[in-house]
C-alpha positions in Angstrom: 32.4 -81.2 142.5 33.4 -81.1 138.9 36.9 -80.1 137.8 35.5 -76.8 136.5 33.9 -76.0 139.8 37.0 -76.4 141.8 39.0 -73.2 142.7 42.1 -72.8 140.5 45.4 -73.5 142.2 47.4 -70.3 142.4 51.0 -70.3 143.3 51.7 -67.7 145.9 55.0 -66.0 146.4 57.1 -67.5 149.2 57.6 -65.0 152.0 60.8 -65.0 154.1 58.6 -65.5 157.2 57.3 -68.7 155.8 60.8 -70.1 155.3 61.9 -69.1 158.8 58.7 -70.6 160.4 59.4 -73.9 158.6 63.0 -73.9 159.8 61.9 -73.1 163.4 59.0 -75.7 163.2 56.3 -73.0 163.7 54.2 -74.6 161.0 53.7 -77.6 163.3 50.6 -77.6 165.5 51.4 -76.6 169.0 49.1 -79.1 170.6 48.9 -82.5 168.9 46.3 -84.9 169.9 47.4 -88.0 171.9 46.5 -90.2 168.9 48.8 -88.3 166.6 51.6 -88.2 169.1 51.3 -92.0 169.4 51.5 -92.4 165.6 54.6 -90.2 165.4 56.2 -92.0 168.3 55.4 -95.3 166.5 57.3 -94.2 163.4 60.2 -93.2 165.6 60.2 -96.7 167.2 60.2 -98.3 163.8 63.0 -96.0 162.7 65.2 -97.1 165.6 64.8 -100.7 164.6 65.9 -99.9 161.0 68.9 -98.0 162.4 70.0 -101.1 164.3 69.6 -103.3 161.2 71.7 -100.9 159.2 74.4 -100.9 162.0 74.5 -104.7 162.0 74.7 -104.8 158.2 77.6 -102.2 158.2 79.6 -104.1 160.8 79.2 -107.4 158.8 80.3 -105.7 155.6 83.3 -104.2 157.5 84.2 -107.5 158.9 84.1 -109.2 155.5 86.2 -106.4 154.0 88.7 -106.7 156.8 89.0 -110.5 156.3 89.4 -110.1 152.5 92.0 -107.3 152.7 95.6 -108.5 152.4 97.7 -107.9 155.5 101.5 -107.4 155.9 103.3 -110.7 156.4 104.7 -109.6 159.8 101.3 -108.5 161.1 98.7 -111.3 161.9 95.0 -110.7 161.5 94.4 -110.7 165.2 97.4 -108.6 166.1 95.3 -105.5 165.2 92.5 -104.4 167.6 90.2 -104.2 164.5 88.5 -107.7 164.8 87.9 -107.2 168.5 86.3 -103.8 168.0 84.1 -105.2 165.2 83.1 -108.2 167.3 82.2 -105.9 170.3 80.2 -103.6 168.0 78.3 -106.5 166.5 77.3 -107.8 169.9 76.2 -104.3 171.1 74.3 -103.6 167.9 72.4 -107.0 168.3 71.5 -106.2 171.9 70.4 -102.7 170.7 68.2 -104.3 168.1 66.5 -106.6 170.7 65.9 -103.5 172.8 64.5 -101.5 169.9 62.0 -104.3 169.2 60.5 -103.7 172.6 60.1 -99.9 172.7 60.5 -97.3 174.0 64.3 -96.9 173.8 65.4 -94.1 176.2 67.3 -91.1 174.9 70.5 -92.0 176.8 70.6 -95.3 174.9 70.3 -93.6 171.6 73.1 -91.2 172.5 75.2 -94.1 173.7 74.6 -95.8 170.3 75.7 -92.7 168.5 78.9 -92.6 170.6 79.6 -96.3 169.9 79.1 -95.7 166.1 81.9 -93.2 166.0 84.1 -95.0 168.5 83.9 -98.0 166.2 84.5 -95.9 163.0 87.4 -93.9 164.3 88.8 -96.9 166.2 89.0 -98.7 162.8 90.5 -95.7 161.1 93.1 -95.4 163.9 94.0 -99.0 163.8 94.9 -99.0 160.1 98.4 -97.6 160.7 99.0 -100.6 163.0 97.5 -103.0 160.5 99.7 -101.8 157.6 102.7 -100.8 159.7 102.5 -97.2 158.7 103.1 -93.9 160.6 100.1 -92.3 162.4 99.6 -89.7 159.6 98.6 -92.7 157.4 95.2 -92.7 159.1 94.2 -89.3 157.6 94.0 -90.9 154.1 91.6 -93.7 155.2 88.5 -94.0 152.9 86.7 -95.4 155.9 85.9 -91.8 156.7 83.0 -92.0 154.2 81.1 -94.1 156.7 80.8 -90.9 158.8 78.1 -89.6 156.4 76.2 -93.0 156.7 76.3 -92.9 160.5 74.9 -89.3 160.4 72.3 -90.1 157.8 70.8 -93.1 159.6 69.9 -90.8 162.5 67.3 -89.1 160.2 65.3 -92.3 160.3 64.0 -91.0 163.6 62.1 -87.7 163.7 64.4 -86.3 166.4 66.7 -83.5 165.2 68.8 -83.8 168.4 70.2 -87.2 167.3 71.3 -85.9 163.9 73.1 -83.0 165.6 74.7 -85.3 168.1 75.9 -87.6 165.3 77.3 -84.7 163.4 79.0 -83.3 166.5 80.5 -86.7 167.3 81.8 -87.1 163.7 83.4 -83.6 163.6 84.9 -84.0 167.1 86.2 -87.5 166.3 88.1 -86.4 163.1 89.4 -83.4 164.9 90.7 -85.6 167.7 92.4 -87.9 165.1 94.0 -84.9 163.5 95.2 -83.6 166.9 96.6 -87.1 167.7 98.6 -87.3 164.5 100.0 -83.8 165.0 100.9 -84.6 168.6 102.5 -87.9 167.6 104.6 -86.8 164.7 106.7 -83.6 164.5 104.7 -81.0 162.6 107.7 -80.0 160.5 107.8 -83.6 159.1 104.1 -84.3 158.7 102.6 -81.0 157.6 102.8 -79.9 154.0 101.4 -77.1 151.8 101.9 -79.0 148.5 98.7 -80.7 147.4 100.5 -83.2 145.2 102.8 -84.2 148.0 99.7 -84.5 150.2 98.1 -87.0 147.8 101.2 -89.0 147.1 102.6 -89.4 150.7 101.6 -89.6 154.3 101.9 -85.9 154.7 99.0 -83.9 156.1 97.5 -80.9 154.4 95.9 -79.0 157.3 93.3 -77.1 155.2 92.2 -80.4 153.6 91.5 -81.9 157.0 89.7 -78.8 158.1 87.7 -78.9 154.9 86.6 -82.4 155.8 85.3 -81.2 159.2 83.5 -78.3 157.6 81.9 -80.7 155.1 80.8 -82.9 158.0 79.2 -79.9 159.7 77.5 -78.8 156.4 76.1 -82.2 155.7 74.8 -82.4 159.3 73.1 -79.0 158.9 71.5 -80.0 155.6 70.2 -83.3 157.0 68.9 -81.4 160.1 67.0 -78.9 157.9 65.6 -81.7 155.7 64.5 -83.6 158.8 62.9 -80.4 160.2 60.9 -79.9 157.0 60.0 -83.6 156.8 58.8 -83.6 160.4 56.7 -80.5 159.8 55.2 -82.2 156.7 54.6 -85.5 158.6 52.8 -83.8 161.5 50.7 -81.6 159.2 49.8 -84.7 157.0 48.9 -86.9 160.0 46.9 -84.0 161.6 45.1 -83.5 158.3 44.5 -87.2 157.9 43.0 -87.4 161.4 40.9 -84.3 160.7 39.7 -85.9 157.5 38.6 -89.1 159.4 36.8 -87.0 161.9 35.2 -84.9 159.1 34.0 -88.0 157.3 32.2 -89.0 160.5 30.0 -85.9 160.5 29.7 -85.5 156.7 29.0 -87.8 153.8 32.4 -89.0 152.3 31.7 -87.1 149.1 30.9 -83.9 150.9 34.0 -84.3 153.2 36.2 -84.8 150.1 34.8 -81.6 148.6 35.3 -79.6 151.8 39.0 -80.8 151.9 39.4 -79.9 148.2 38.9 -76.2 149.0 42.5 -74.9 149.2 41.6 -71.4 150.3 39.0 -72.4 152.9 35.3 -72.4 152.8 33.2 -69.2 152.8 29.5 -68.7 153.0 27.9 -68.1 149.6 30.0 -70.5 147.5 27.7 -72.9 145.6 27.4 -75.1 142.6 24.3 -75.4 140.5 23.4 -78.6 138.7 20.6 -81.1 137.9 20.0 -83.5 140.7 17.4 -85.6 142.5 16.4 -85.1 146.1 15.2 -87.9 148.4 13.5 -87.6 151.8 13.1 -90.7 154.0 11.0 -90.5 157.1 9.8 -92.9 159.8 6.1 -92.8 160.4 4.9 -92.1 164.0 8.4 -92.4 165.4 7.9 -89.5 167.8 4.9 -91.2 169.5 6.7 -94.6 169.6 9.8 -93.0 171.1 7.7 -91.7 174.0 6.4 -95.2 174.8 9.8 -97.0 174.8 13.1 -96.7 176.7 15.6 -94.3 175.2 18.1 -97.1 174.6 15.6 -99.0 172.6 14.6 -95.9 170.6 18.2 -95.1 169.7 18.9 -98.8 168.8 15.9 -98.8 166.5 16.9 -95.5 164.9 20.5 -96.8 164.5 19.2 -100.0 162.9 17.1 -97.9 160.5 20.0 -95.7 159.5 22.4 -98.7 159.2 20.0 -100.3 156.8 19.2 -97.3 154.7 22.4 -95.3 154.4 24.5 -97.9 152.6 21.7 -98.5 150.1 21.6 -94.8 149.2 25.4 -94.6 148.9 25.5 -97.8 146.8 23.2 -96.1 144.3 25.4 -93.0 144.1 23.6 -90.9 146.6 25.0 -88.6 149.2 23.6 -88.1 152.7 22.9 -84.4 153.1 21.7 -84.5 156.7 20.0 -86.6 159.3 16.6 -85.0 160.3 15.9 -86.7 163.6 14.1 -89.8 162.5 14.5 -88.9 158.8 17.1 -88.7 156.2 17.7 -86.2 153.4 19.8 -87.5 150.5 20.9 -86.1 147.2 21.8 -87.8 143.9 24.0 -85.7 141.6 24.1 -82.6 143.7 27.5 -83.0 145.2 29.1 -84.9 142.3 27.6 -84.9 138.7 25.5 -88.0 138.1 23.9 -88.5 134.6 21.4 -91.0 135.9 20.5 -89.2 139.1 16.7 -89.7 138.8 17.0 -93.4 137.9 19.4 -94.1 140.7 17.2 -92.3 143.2 14.1 -94.3 142.3 16.0 -97.6 142.3 17.4 -96.7 145.7 13.8 -96.0 146.8 12.7 -99.5 145.9 15.8 -101.0 147.7 15.1 -98.9 150.8 11.5 -100.0 151.0 12.5 -103.7 150.7 15.3 -103.4 153.2 13.1 -101.6 155.7 10.5 -104.3 155.6 13.0 -107.1 155.6 15.6 -105.8 158.2 14.2 -103.0 160.3 10.5 -103.8 160.7 11.2 -107.5 161.1 13.8 -106.8 163.8 11.9 -104.2 165.8 8.3 -105.3 166.5 7.1 -101.8 167.2 7.8 -100.8 163.6 5.2 -101.7 161.1 6.2 -102.6 157.5 4.4 -99.5 156.3 6.0 -97.2 158.9 8.1 -95.4 156.4 7.6 -92.6 153.8 9.8 -91.7 150.9 9.7 -89.0 148.3 11.9 -88.3 145.3 12.0 -85.1 143.1 14.4 -84.2 140.4 15.2 -80.6 139.4 17.9 -77.9 139.4 19.4 -77.4 142.8 22.3 -75.5 144.4 24.8 -77.2 146.7 27.1 -75.2 148.8 28.0 -73.5 152.1 25.6 -71.6 154.2 25.9 -70.0 157.6 28.3 -67.6 159.2 32.1 -67.8 159.9 32.5 -70.2 162.8 29.3 -72.1 162.1 29.0 -73.3 158.5 26.9 -76.0 157.0 27.1 -77.8 153.6 23.6 -78.2 152.2 21.4 -78.3 149.1 18.7 -75.8 148.4 16.2 -75.2 145.6 12.6 -75.7 144.6 13.1 -79.4 144.1 14.1 -79.7 147.8 11.0 -77.8 149.0 8.7 -79.9 146.8 10.3 -83.1 147.9 9.7 -82.3 151.6 6.1 -81.5 150.9 5.6 -84.6 148.8 7.1 -86.8 151.5 4.6 -85.5 154.0 1.8 -86.1 151.5 2.5 -89.9 151.9 0.7 -89.8 155.2 -2.2 -87.8 153.8 -3.0 -90.4 151.0 -1.7 -93.5 152.6 1.3 -94.3 150.4 4.9 -95.3 151.1 6.7 -93.7 148.2 5.9 -90.8 145.9 7.6 -88.9 143.1 6.5 -86.5 140.4 5.5 -87.7 137.0 8.2 -85.5 135.5 10.8 -87.2 137.7 9.5 -90.7 136.7 9.7 -89.8 133.0 13.2 -88.5 133.5 14.2 -91.7 135.3 12.8 -93.8 132.5 14.8 -91.9 130.0 17.9 -92.6 132.1 17.3 -96.3 132.0 14.9 -97.1 134.8 12.5 -100.0 134.3 9.7 -99.9 136.9 8.6 -103.2 138.3 5.0 -102.7 137.2 2.5 -100.1 136.3 3.0 -96.8 138.1 -0.3 -95.0 138.7 -0.4 -91.2 138.8 -2.8 -88.5 139.8 -2.9 -84.8 140.2 -2.9 -83.3 143.6 -2.7 -79.8 145.2 0.0 -79.7 147.8 0.1 -77.1 150.6 2.0 -74.0 149.6 1.8 -74.7 145.9 -0.3 -72.6 143.5 -0.8 -75.3 140.9 -1.6 -78.9 141.1 1.3 -81.4 140.8 1.0 -84.7 138.9 2.5 -87.3 141.2 3.4 -90.9 140.6 2.8 -93.5 143.3 5.8 -95.8 143.5 4.3 -97.9 146.3 1.2 -97.9 148.4 0.5 -99.5 151.7 -1.9 -102.2 150.4 -3.7 -103.3 147.3 -6.7 -101.3 146.3 -5.3 -98.2 148.0 -4.9 -96.4 144.6 -8.7 -96.7 144.0 -9.4 -95.4 147.5 -7.0 -92.5 147.0 -8.7 -91.5 143.7 -12.1 -91.8 145.3 -11.1 -89.5 148.2 -9.6 -86.9 145.8 -12.7 -87.0 143.6 -15.0 -86.6 146.5 -13.0 -83.7 147.9 -13.1 -82.0 144.5 -17.0 -82.2 144.5 -17.3 -80.6 147.9 -18.4 -76.9 147.8 -15.6 -74.4 148.4 
């Protein structure tokens, strides 16, 4: 489909219901296929591994910073609980990584990991007043609090909103607990202040500043939860659409499947695109009779071998499989996508199909003769689009060229040829760069259902001398009375 044929993208107004449905996750399919569920779960498992790697990295960085930070002369490095907490956390994170590498990790283990994150963080913050020999209120100024947002953010690496909420709740509760501990340890009259400058330049506590930190933790948790909800909706929709596209491509030619997916507003009967194209019909001769004489498994194997040999050739020459007609194939060149050399490509594909059939199909299945195939190609103006009714649609190609090609393919059997086209199609193909292997004979015939004779070109006959026989038969038929 050309750019001009595609429906224009129109930006619709966003309705409040759409926003609410996204937040609630209503845009996600209610029933996901097992394959899609496994893919989402696999992403969750990978996310948990990344979480553990980040935790290990954080504790290593924290350890290096602790070692590099100057300590009071009267406080040794190991007098503080900090190195022991860091060591324990490193061990637990390493064990968690080994567990995550062999999924699944149960929910209780993830919740325990979240709890350990904040026990480590607030344990380090709490220990700073011991490390620097300061009063408890000193801990409220610790920049280590910024790690809170990292520990909440890493929980978005899994597509589980509950873990982000649990991390946010643990972060807010932990800071609130530290604030309560400070107020319970030191007299409120000495530690609390309403002066912002005094708050910044001393160990005093500004109550509203600490509440503001808790509010900020809650807001960040809410934003990350909303972002994760939207991302999960998009992920599920994308994976579902990708799976549907794979399934669609199994029943339609890839070019047709791409065009069907390109319709943003959905397909409706009656939509079509008109352009110049070439139609090809390929049919197995006598296949119905042969099928009755052989086991069904052999019949299907032979048919699959025929299609496996022919379909790639058609696609390699720019053709599109319109449909499988039992033991035949209808293909188009330039009907779905514009192709300036559609006639030349179709006739080159015809030669390649004939050679491949004799070489691969007939040679492999003894009950197929080398001349057990018929092909016809006709160029003309066609319409490709959707037909049917809602609930049962079909993407197809219609036009006089399609009807003529079907009749011409059947005429192979009448005159004993393998491949036919019209003289007009052959001339068009030559103008598009086709160079036939040899002389292409032509003759005028009257096809069933046509008012005027059609000048056809014989691309390949069954055996040498067949053209002379065909001309003799036609001339004899013309001399008969009536």
